[in-house]
RODO-2510 file (C-alpha; in nm, 4 decimals, decimal comma):
residues 78
     n   res          X          Y          Z
     1     x     0,4202     0,0988     2,0214
     2     x     0,0645     0,1165     1,9072
     3     x    -0,0143    -0,1486     1,6438
     4     x    -0,2895     0,0717     1,5020
     5     x    -0,0543     0,3584     1,4227
     6     x     0,2005     0,1183     1,2750
     7     x    -0,0675    -0,0341     1,0515
     8     x    -0,1866     0,3101     0,9428
     9     x     0,1692     0,4070     0,8486
    10     x     0,1934     0,0845     0,6506
    11     x    -0,1282     0,1692     0,4680
    12     x     0,0128     0,5107     0,3786
    13     x     0,3318     0,3505     0,2453
    14     x     0,1271     0,1045     0,0406
    15     x    -0,0736     0,3932    -0,1020
    16     x     0,2449     0,5764    -0,2049
    17     x     0,3771     0,2615    -0,3727
    18     x     0,0455     0,2013    -0,5489
    19     x     0,0252     0,5601    -0,6737
    20     x     0,3826     0,5524    -0,8035
    21     x     0,3284     0,2291    -0,9981
    22     x    -0,0072     0,3448    -1,1335
    23     x     0,1438     0,6772    -1,2389
    24     x     0,4294     0,5023    -1,4185
    25     x     0,1832     0,2827    -1,6060
    26     x    -0,0530     0,5699    -1,6856
    27     x     0,2255     0,7928    -1,8163
    28     x     0,3756     0,5262    -2,0412
    29     x     0,3995     0,6549    -2,3948
    30     x     0,3634     1,0224    -2,3018
    31     x     0,6219     1,2598    -2,4369
    32     x     0,7752     1,5098    -2,1988
    33     x     1,0429     1,7575    -2,3034
    34     x     1,0966     1,5699    -2,6279
    35     x     1,1764     1,2443    -2,4502
    36     x     0,9640     0,9452    -2,5379
    37     x     0,8725     0,7323    -2,2365
    38     x     0,7528     0,4296    -2,4344
    39     x     0,9652     0,1926    -2,2287
    40     x     0,8024     0,0877    -1,9050
    41     x     0,9102    -0,2260    -1,7258
    42     x     0,5656    -0,3846    -1,7008
    43     x     0,6861    -0,6737    -1,4881
    44     x     0,8444    -0,4366    -1,2341
    45     x     0,5291    -0,2243    -1,2206
    46     x     0,3096    -0,5339    -1,1765
    47     x     0,5345    -0,6544    -0,8952
    48     x     0,5015    -0,3099    -0,7346
    49     x     0,1210    -0,3232    -0,7681
    50     x     0,1056    -0,6739    -0,6223
    51     x     0,3390    -0,5727    -0,3411
    52     x     0,1166    -0,2744    -0,2619
    53     x    -0,1850    -0,5067    -0,2551
    54     x    -0,0077    -0,7397    -0,0117
    55     x     0,0891    -0,4430     0,2057
    56     x    -0,2711    -0,3242     0,2139
    57     x    -0,3990    -0,6703     0,3050
    58     x    -0,1438    -0,7290     0,5807
    59     x    -0,1973    -0,3862     0,7368
    60     x    -0,5763    -0,4270     0,7274
    61     x    -0,5324    -0,7632     0,9010
    62     x    -0,3170    -0,5898     1,1633
    63     x    -0,5888    -0,3280     1,2181
    64     x    -0,8518    -0,6002     1,2567
    65     x    -0,6334    -0,7868     1,5065
    66     x    -0,5679    -0,4689     1,7070
    67     x    -0,9412    -0,3975     1,7116
    68     x    -1,0155    -0,7500     1,8333
    69     x    -0,7481    -0,7173     2,1040
    70     x    -0,9050    -0,3926     2,2260
    71     x    -1,2501    -0,5520     2,2315
    72     x    -1,1178    -0,8473     2,4316
    73     x    -0,9437    -0,6148     2,6750
    74     x    -1,2664    -0,4219     2,7288
    75     x    -1,4541    -0,7477     2,7832
    76     x    -1,1984    -0,8652     3,0388
    77     x    -1,2004    -0,5372     3,2307
    78     x    -1,5796    -0,4994     3,2214
***
């Protein structure tokens, strides 16, 4: 398993989660098909945004660690 590809997949999942929460917040109060979407669970959307932020941070840290491991491996073999 390549840690870089795993981290990139995690970043994509975080992006999907972030976009979904942002879309829910942005569309609050819009009327579609006569239905009023005034009710948005702000706490749930904030938790989703904070979770996406944590996912981004952890996957970026994984990418940095994988990069450092590759650099160390090149230094050892050189």
